[in-house]
C-alpha positions as CSV (number, residue, x, y, z in Angstrom):
1,M,85.2,36.8,-18.6
2,E,85.7,35.0,-15.4
3,C,84.5,36.9,-12.5
4,K,87.5,37.4,-9.7
5,S,85.8,38.8,-6.8
6,T,84.4,38.6,-3.2
7,F,81.4,36.9,-5.0
8,I,81.8,32.9,-4.7
9,Q,79.7,30.7,-6.8
10,S,79.7,28.1,-4.2
11,E,78.3,30.6,-1.9
12,I,75.7,31.7,-3.9
13,E,74.6,28.3,-4.7
14,K,74.8,26.9,-0.7
15,I,72.4,30.4,-0.1
16,L,69.9,29.2,-2.9
17,S,70.3,25.4,-2.6
18,I,70.6,25.4,-6.5
19,P,73.5,25.0,-8.5
20,F,74.5,27.6,-11.5
21,T,74.1,26.0,-14.9
22,S,77.1,26.9,-17.0
23,S,77.8,27.2,-20.7
24,N,74.6,29.8,-21.5
25,H,74.6,32.6,-24.2
26,I,72.9,36.1,-22.6
27,G,71.2,38.8,-24.7
28,L,70.5,41.7,-23.0
29,L,67.3,43.7,-23.9
30,K,67.1,47.3,-23.1
31,S,64.0,48.4,-24.7
32,G,60.4,47.4,-25.2
33,A,60.9,46.8,-29.2
34,E,63.8,44.8,-28.7
35,T,62.3,42.7,-26.2
36,F,59.0,42.1,-27.9
37,Q,60.6,41.7,-31.3
38,A,63.0,39.1,-29.9
39,I,60.0,37.1,-28.3
40,F,57.9,37.1,-31.5
41,D,60.8,35.7,-33.3
42,S,61.7,33.1,-31.0
43,I,57.8,32.2,-30.4
44,S,57.5,31.8,-34.3
45,T,60.6,29.0,-34.2
46,A,58.9,26.8,-31.8
47,K,58.6,23.3,-32.7
48,K,57.4,21.5,-29.5
49,I,56.0,23.6,-26.6
50,I,55.9,27.1,-25.5
51,C,55.5,28.0,-21.9
52,I,54.2,31.4,-20.6
53,E,54.0,32.5,-17.2
54,F,53.3,36.5,-16.6
55,Y,52.0,38.7,-13.7
56,I,49.9,40.5,-16.4
57,F,48.7,39.5,-19.5
58,R,46.7,42.2,-21.1
59,D,44.2,41.9,-24.0
60,D,45.4,45.1,-25.7
61,D,46.8,45.3,-29.1
62,T,50.1,43.6,-28.0
63,G,48.3,41.0,-26.1
64,K,46.3,40.3,-29.3
65,I,49.3,39.9,-31.2
66,F,50.6,37.7,-28.9
67,A,47.7,35.6,-28.6
68,D,46.9,35.7,-32.3
69,L,50.6,34.3,-32.6
70,L,50.4,31.3,-30.1
71,K,46.8,30.4,-31.8
72,E,49.0,29.9,-34.9
73,K,51.6,27.8,-33.2
74,S,48.9,25.9,-31.3
75,A,47.3,25.0,-34.9
76,Q,50.8,23.8,-36.2
77,G,50.6,21.2,-33.2
78,V,53.0,23.3,-30.7
79,K,51.8,22.6,-27.0
80,V,51.2,26.1,-25.7
81,Y,50.8,26.6,-21.8
82,I,50.0,30.0,-20.2
83,L,50.1,30.7,-16.4
84,Y,48.8,34.1,-15.6
85,D,48.2,36.2,-12.2
86,H,44.5,36.5,-11.5
87,F,45.3,40.0,-10.1
88,G,47.5,41.3,-12.1
89,S,45.4,40.3,-15.3
90,I,41.9,41.0,-13.8
91,G,41.1,43.6,-16.3
92,T,41.5,40.9,-19.1
93,S,38.3,39.8,-20.5
94,Q,37.3,36.1,-20.1
95,K,36.3,36.2,-23.9
96,F,40.0,36.5,-24.4
97,W,41.2,33.5,-22.7
98,S,38.0,31.4,-23.9
99,D,38.9,32.3,-27.5
100,M,42.8,30.7,-27.2
101,K,41.5,28.2,-25.2
102,K,39.1,27.1,-28.1
103,T,42.4,26.6,-30.2
104,G,43.7,24.1,-27.9
105,I,45.9,26.5,-25.8
106,N,46.3,25.2,-22.0
107,I,45.4,28.2,-19.6
108,R,45.5,28.5,-15.6
109,A,45.4,31.5,-13.2
110,S,47.5,31.6,-10.4
111,H,46.3,33.0,-6.9
112,P,42.6,33.0,-7.8
113,F,40.3,35.0,-5.6
114,R,38.6,32.6,-2.7
115,W,35.6,33.9,-0.9
116,F,36.8,31.6,1.8
117,S,40.1,33.1,2.3
118,P,40.3,36.7,0.9
119,R,43.4,37.7,2.8
120,R,45.4,35.3,0.3
121,Y,44.9,37.7,-2.2
122,I,47.8,39.9,-1.3
123,Y,49.9,37.1,-2.6
124,R,50.6,37.0,-6.3
125,N,52.5,35.5,-8.7
126,H,54.7,38.3,-9.9
127,K,57.1,36.2,-12.5
128,K,57.8,37.3,-16.0
129,L,58.6,34.3,-17.8
130,L,58.6,32.6,-21.3
131,I,60.0,29.5,-22.5
132,I,60.5,27.8,-26.0
133,D,61.0,24.1,-26.8
134,G,63.4,23.9,-23.5
135,E,66.1,26.0,-25.7
136,K,65.4,29.5,-25.2
137,A,63.8,31.4,-22.2
138,F,63.2,34.9,-21.7
139,T,62.6,37.0,-18.3
140,G,63.0,40.5,-16.7
141,G,60.7,43.2,-15.7
142,F,58.4,43.4,-18.4
143,N,54.9,41.9,-18.6
144,I,52.8,41.4,-22.0
145,G,50.8,44.8,-22.4
146,N,51.1,47.8,-24.6
147,E,52.9,50.2,-21.8
148,Y,55.8,47.5,-22.0
149,H,55.9,46.9,-25.6
150,G,55.5,50.5,-26.8
151,Y,52.8,49.6,-29.2
152,L,49.7,51.8,-29.4
153,K,46.9,51.2,-31.8
154,I,44.8,54.7,-32.5
155,R,42.5,53.7,-35.0
156,D,41.4,50.4,-36.7
157,S,43.4,51.7,-39.5
158,F,46.2,53.4,-38.3
159,R,48.6,52.1,-35.8
160,I,51.9,53.9,-34.3
161,M,54.6,53.2,-31.9
162,K,54.9,54.8,-28.6
163,P,58.0,54.5,-26.3
164,A,57.5,51.9,-23.9
165,W,58.2,52.0,-20.2
166,R,61.8,51.7,-19.3
167,D,62.9,47.8,-18.4
168,T,65.1,45.3,-18.7
169,G,65.1,41.6,-19.9
170,I,67.1,38.9,-21.0
171,H,67.3,36.5,-23.4
172,L,68.7,33.2,-22.4
173,E,69.8,30.2,-24.3
174,G,71.5,27.1,-23.1
175,P,71.0,24.6,-20.2
176,I,69.4,27.5,-18.0
177,S,66.1,27.2,-20.4
178,V,65.9,23.3,-19.3
179,T,66.0,24.4,-15.5
180,L,63.7,27.0,-16.3
181,L,61.2,24.8,-18.1
182,D,61.1,22.4,-14.9
183,I,60.7,25.5,-12.9
184,F,57.4,26.2,-14.9
185,K,56.4,22.7,-14.7
186,R,56.4,22.6,-11.1
187,S,54.3,26.1,-10.9
188,W,52.0,24.6,-13.5
189,T,50.8,21.7,-11.7
190,A,51.0,23.3,-8.3
191,W,48.0,25.6,-9.8
192,R,46.1,22.4,-10.9
193,G,47.4,22.1,-14.4
194,E,47.8,18.5,-16.2
195,P,51.3,17.5,-15.8
196,I,53.5,18.6,-18.9
197,I,55.3,15.6,-20.3
198,Y,58.0,17.1,-22.3
199,E,61.9,16.3,-21.9
200,K,64.5,18.2,-22.9
201,K,68.2,17.5,-22.7
202,A,70.4,20.8,-21.9
203,Q,72.3,22.0,-25.0
204,I,75.7,22.9,-24.0
205,M,76.7,26.2,-25.5
206,P,80.7,26.7,-26.3
207,H,82.4,29.5,-24.1
208,G,78.8,30.5,-22.3
209,I,78.3,32.0,-19.0
210,P,77.3,30.7,-15.6
211,V,73.4,31.6,-14.7
212,V,71.5,30.7,-11.5
213,P,67.7,30.9,-11.2
214,I,66.4,32.6,-8.2
215,F,62.8,32.1,-8.3
216,T,60.4,31.8,-5.2
217,N,56.8,30.3,-4.7
218,S,57.0,29.9,-0.4
219,A,58.2,31.5,2.5
220,K,61.4,29.5,2.4
221,S,62.3,30.4,-1.1
222,R,61.9,34.1,-0.2
223,R,63.8,34.0,2.8
224,R,66.8,32.7,0.5
225,M,66.3,35.4,-2.1
226,R,66.4,38.0,0.9
227,K,69.6,36.2,2.3
228,L,71.2,36.5,-1.4
229,F,70.4,40.0,-1.8
230,F,72.1,40.6,1.9
231,Y,75.1,38.4,0.6
232,S,75.5,40.3,-2.4
233,I,75.6,43.9,-0.4
234,N,77.6,42.7,2.1
235,N,80.3,41.1,0.1
236,A,80.5,44.1,-2.6
237,R,83.8,46.0,-2.1
238,E,83.5,48.5,-5.0
239,S,80.2,49.3,-6.3
240,I,76.5,49.0,-5.9
241,L,73.9,49.5,-8.6
242,I,70.3,49.2,-8.0
243,T,67.6,49.8,-10.3
244,T,64.1,49.2,-8.9
245,A,60.3,50.6,-9.8
246,Y,59.1,50.3,-6.6
247,F,61.3,51.1,-3.4
248,T,60.3,50.4,0.3
249,P,63.1,49.1,1.8
250,S,63.4,47.5,5.2
251,R,65.5,48.7,8.2
252,R,68.0,46.0,7.8
253,I,68.5,46.8,4.2
254,I,69.2,50.5,4.6
255,T,71.4,49.4,7.7
256,A,73.1,47.1,4.9
257,L,73.7,50.0,2.5
258,E,74.9,52.5,4.8
259,D,77.6,49.7,6.0
260,A,78.5,49.2,2.4
261,V,79.3,53.0,2.2
262,K,81.1,53.1,5.4
263,R,83.8,50.4,4.0
264,G,83.9,52.7,0.7
265,V,81.5,51.2,-1.6
266,K,79.6,53.7,-4.0
267,V,76.2,53.0,-3.7
268,K,73.9,54.5,-6.3
269,I,69.9,53.7,-6.6
270,L,67.9,54.6,-9.7
271,L,64.3,55.0,-8.8
272,P,61.4,56.6,-11.2
273,D,60.8,59.9,-11.1
274,K,56.9,59.2,-11.4
275,S,55.7,55.8,-11.5
276,D,52.4,54.1,-12.2
277,L,51.4,54.0,-8.8
278,F,51.8,57.5,-7.1
279,F,51.5,56.6,-3.9
280,V,54.3,54.0,-4.0
281,D,56.6,57.2,-4.9
282,Y,55.8,59.0,-1.6
283,V,56.6,55.9,0.4
284,A,60.0,55.6,-1.3
285,R,60.8,59.2,-1.1
286,A,60.1,58.8,2.9
287,F,64.0,56.9,2.9
288,Y,65.5,59.4,0.5
289,T,67.0,62.1,3.6
290,K,68.3,59.0,5.8
291,L,70.1,57.4,2.5
292,L,71.2,60.7,1.5
293,K,72.8,61.4,5.0
294,S,74.7,58.3,4.7
295,G,76.1,59.0,1.3
296,I,74.3,56.9,-0.9
297,E,73.5,58.6,-4.1
298,I,69.6,58.6,-5.5
299,Y,68.9,59.2,-9.1
300,T,65.0,59.5,-10.6
301,Y,64.7,58.7,-14.1
302,Q,63.3,61.4,-16.0
303,G,62.1,59.5,-19.4
304,K,59.1,57.0,-19.4
305,I,58.2,55.2,-16.4
306,L,61.3,53.1,-15.1
307,H,60.1,49.7,-14.2
308,A,63.2,47.8,-14.5
309,K,64.6,45.6,-11.5
310,T,68.0,45.1,-11.8
311,A,71.3,45.1,-9.3
312,V,74.8,44.8,-10.3
313,F,77.4,44.4,-7.8
314,D,81.3,45.3,-8.3
315,N,80.5,45.2,-12.0
316,C,80.5,41.3,-12.0
317,W,77.6,39.7,-10.1
318,C,74.1,40.6,-11.4
319,I,70.7,40.0,-10.5
320,I,67.8,40.6,-13.0
321,G,64.4,39.8,-12.9
322,S,60.8,40.4,-11.1
323,A,61.5,41.5,-8.0
324,N,61.1,45.0,-6.7
325,L,63.3,46.5,-3.3
326,D,59.8,46.4,-1.7
327,F,57.9,44.3,1.0
328,Q,55.5,42.7,-1.6
329,S,58.1,41.1,-3.8
330,L,60.7,40.2,-0.6
331,R,57.9,38.7,1.4
332,R,54.9,37.7,-0.4
333,N,54.8,37.5,-4.1
334,D,56.2,34.5,-6.3
335,E,58.9,36.0,-8.2
336,G,61.5,35.5,-10.9
337,N,65.0,36.3,-11.3
338,V,68.4,35.2,-12.6
339,G,71.9,35.6,-11.1
340,I,74.7,36.2,-13.3
341,L,78.2,35.6,-12.4
342,N,80.5,36.9,-15.4
343,K,82.6,40.2,-15.6
344,D,81.8,40.9,-19.4
345,F,77.8,40.9,-18.7
346,G,78.5,42.8,-15.3
347,M,80.1,45.5,-17.3
348,Q,77.4,45.4,-20.0
349,M,74.9,46.2,-17.0
350,T,77.0,48.9,-15.7
351,E,77.1,50.7,-19.0
352,V,73.4,50.1,-19.2
353,F,72.9,51.7,-15.6
354,H,75.1,54.7,-16.5
355,E,73.2,55.3,-20.0
356,D,70.1,55.6,-17.7
357,L,71.5,58.1,-15.3
358,Q,71.8,60.3,-18.4
359,Q,68.5,60.5,-18.4
360,S,68.1,61.1,-14.6
361,Y,68.2,63.6,-12.1
362,Q,70.5,63.2,-9.1
363,I,68.7,63.8,-5.7
364,N,70.7,67.1,-4.2
365,P,70.5,66.5,-0.1
366,D,70.5,70.4,0.3
367,T,67.6,70.8,-2.0
368,W,65.7,67.7,-0.8
369,A,65.9,69.1,2.7
370,Q,63.9,72.1,1.2
371,R,61.1,70.3,-0.2
372,S,57.6,71.7,0.9
373,L,55.7,70.6,3.9
374,Y,52.8,69.0,1.9
375,Q,55.8,66.6,0.4
376,K,56.6,65.7,3.8
377,V,53.1,65.0,5.0
378,M,52.5,63.0,2.1
379,E,55.5,60.9,3.0
380,N,55.0,60.2,6.6
381,F,51.3,59.4,5.4
382,F,52.1,56.9,2.7
383,S,54.7,55.3,4.5
384,I,52.4,53.9,7.1
385,F,51.2,51.9,4.6
386,R,54.1,50.3,3.3
387,K,54.0,46.8,4.3
388,R,50.5,47.0,2.3
389,L,51.8,48.2,-1.3
């Protein structure tokens, strides 16, 4: 269904300096098991090329299953390229990488540590992207590891499934896959990989959906992403539904959200009750009082750790991917998101948001004002470092 709202495709394209691709099919992935099963199934169909770019690629049980499947495809003659972030995957053993290289898999690390410029190590490749044959692509908030998959090996002979972190991914088919392949090629060569020689003609999907890539790898592209986010907030007329794992908003973002409430927009923010980084929780809570006073609704997810990064504006314009609403994502990281301008998909995302609210606790302003002195001290202390987290 066409999105008839204040969000204009041409204006979004002007902000990002890149066009939408039309006629794509999109599958919404709401659980780790669903996401990884779709990925494994798609990898098994690869004929020519598999391109993988992830912040975290662990050598745990999920990572080993992933690696074994890639080795199998490489042995079949499929070209496999892996670009991982040095900091994000710092716990992954060199043997894990070398075993894959021995089978012909091409591997590079982005943002490696350099002794002559240690401060550059704060910049990271936070993208999550997988492309198969230029026909299928996956992106979202997940990384490659047990906590995202929900897979846990207890003993050598006994495996069970554990609930995964709450994350959101999407499966894309159509012209956007070719665009994302081109973006990966540029990232690969930027990190001194040999140029990838593979061209794919875009496949037009009938009755498809327009999608635009929102990928960053420079200060200029990050400014465009921030500008798009403000455009999205400022043009919302009905609702803004934000889900983010790490929340350290700037004053400008807070002001934009407050202004949205003043013009009658329902603003709801879903955050983790407890994230994997406890100090980030305290930084986020330092903003609760101001946001609650302005009429913004804050919810904390009570299930497994919330790791999704999505935003839905007026049930019509959606941004899904790797970027959190924090200083690191908006100012330093290389991030990968897609924007989807479609009413039907927007309604799907809205339904998912409200499903998550069923497992969440709404912060009550009066109760919040009565929190302990210890809580307030911790919030103030950690908020000092909000631009370092």
